[in-house]
C-alpha positions in Angstrom: -0.1 -0.1 0.3 1.1 3.4 -1.2 1.5 5.7 2.1 1.8 9.3 2.3 5.1 10.9 3.2 3.9 13.8 5.9 4.0 12.5 9.4 3.3 15.7 10.7 0.1 17.5 9.6 1.7 20.8 9.1 4.1 18.9 6.5 1.7 17.7 4.7 1.1 17.8 0.6 -1.4 17.6 -1.9 0.1 14.2 -2.7 -0.1 12.8 0.4 -4.0 13.9 1.0 -4.7 12.0 -2.2 -3.4 9.0 -0.9 -5.6 9.1 2.3 -8.7 10.2 0.4 -8.1 7.2 -1.8 -8.1 5.1 1.3 -11.0 6.8 3.2 -13.2 6.1 -0.3 -12.1 2.4 0.0 -12.9 2.6 3.8 -16.0 3.9 3.4 -17.0 1.4 0.7 -16.1 -1.4 3.3 -18.3 -0.3 5.9 -21.5 -2.2 5.2 -19.4 -5.6 5.8 -18.1 -4.1 9.3 -21.4 -3.1 10.3 -22.7 -6.6 10.0 -20.0 -8.3 12.0 -20.8 -6.7 15.3 -24.6 -7.2 14.6 -24.1 -10.5 14.2 -21.9 -10.9 17.5 -25.2 -9.5 19.2 -26.6 -13.0 18.4 -23.5 -14.7 19.9 -22.9 -16.3 23.9 -26.7 -16.4 23.8 -27.0 -18.1 27.1 -24.6 -15.6 28.7 -27.3 -12.6 27.7 -30.2 -11.6 30.5 -32.6 -11.3 27.9 -35.3 -13.2 26.7 -34.2 -12.7 22.9 -30.9 -11.8 22.0 -29.5 -8.0 20.6 -29.7 -9.3 17.0 -32.8 -10.6 17.4 -34.1 -7.5 19.2 -32.7 -5.8 15.9 -33.8 -8.2 13.5 -37.2 -7.5 15.2 -37.0 -4.1 15.0 -35.9 -3.9 11.1 -39.2 -6.8 10.4 -41.5 -4.1 12.1 -40.5 -1.7 10.5 -40.8 -3.7 6.8 -44.0 -5.0 7.6 -45.2 -1.1 8.6 -44.2 0.0 5.1 -40.8 1.6 6.1 -38.7 3.1 3.4 -35.7 0.8 2.7 -33.3 3.9 4.4 -35.3 3.2 7.8 -35.7 -0.4 7.7 -31.9 -0.7 7.9 -31.5 2.1 10.4 -34.1 -0.2 12.6 -31.5 -3.1 11.9 -28.5 -1.2 12.7 -30.2 1.0 15.6 -28.3 -1.0 18.7 -24.8 -1.5 16.9 -23.4 0.7 19.2 -24.2 -1.5 22.2 -20.8 -3.3 21.7 -18.4 0.2 22.0 -20.7 2.5 23.8 -23.3 0.6 26.1 -24.4 3.7 28.2 -24.5 5.8 24.5 -25.5 3.7 22.4 -28.3 5.4 20.3 -25.8 8.8 19.9 -22.8 5.7 18.9 -25.3 4.4 16.2 -26.5 7.9 14.7 -23.1 9.2 14.3 -22.3 5.6 12.2 -24.8 5.7 10.0 -25.1 9.9 9.6 -23.9 10.4 6.8 -25.7 7.9 4.9 -29.4 8.4 6.2 -31.5 11.3 6.0 -31.8 13.6 9.0 -34.8 12.4 10.4 -33.6 9.2 10.1 -30.7 10.4 12.4 -32.7 11.8 14.2 -34.9 9.0 15.2 -32.0 6.5 15.7 -29.9 9.2 17.8 -32.8 9.6 20.2 -34.3 6.3 20.1 -32.9 5.1 24.1 -34.8 8.5 25.5 -38.2 6.9 24.2 -37.5 3.5 25.2 -36.4 5.0 28.3 -40.1 5.7 29.2 -40.5 1.9 29.8 -37.8 1.3 32.4 -35.6 4.7 33.7 -37.7 4.5 36.6 -36.5 1.2 37.4 -33.0 2.0 37.3 -31.8 4.2 39.9 -28.1 5.1 38.8 -27.9 8.4 39.4 -30.4 11.9 39.3 -30.3 11.6 35.3 -32.5 8.8 35.3 -35.0 10.2 37.0 -38.6 10.7 36.1 -38.0 14.3 35.8 -34.9 13.7 33.6 -36.8 11.8 31.3 -40.0 14.0 31.1 -37.2 16.3 30.0 -35.5 14.5 27.7 -39.3 13.6 26.0 -40.3 17.5 25.9 -37.0 18.4 24.3 -37.5 16.0 22.0 -41.0 16.8 21.0 -40.2 20.3 20.2 -37.9 19.4 17.6 -39.3 19.6 13.8 -38.5 16.0 13.2 -40.9 14.3 16.2 -44.3 12.8 14.7 -46.5 11.0 16.4 
């Protein structure tokens, strides 16, 4: 593989950036395969997962529901990948997944993935007494903030 010659950004050249840009384009083209690997791992070690369904099954259920609801392909794929951040950013997985998908999806789909943990939180946040941020008032504030954006629809 050809390598850029600079070791400091202030010594970079157009030729060096052409090399790195080509690499970035090739790397971006491989993204779907790199996303499917952690998704598949969400189904590993089923007996080690405390849920009734594996994380992979949950993602497949979400995508299936979106498909059956007539959602566009973008939303079906986003539903499939919405928890892709679980492996590396468990407590900020929605933001993580949204950041990965942002260049490839609409603003609305990005926002839905970014906020999905807030909307699911209404079902369990008050069962978790981790810190004041998980209180019912914090949930109400988060939901109120989401509802104030133009992207929010029921």
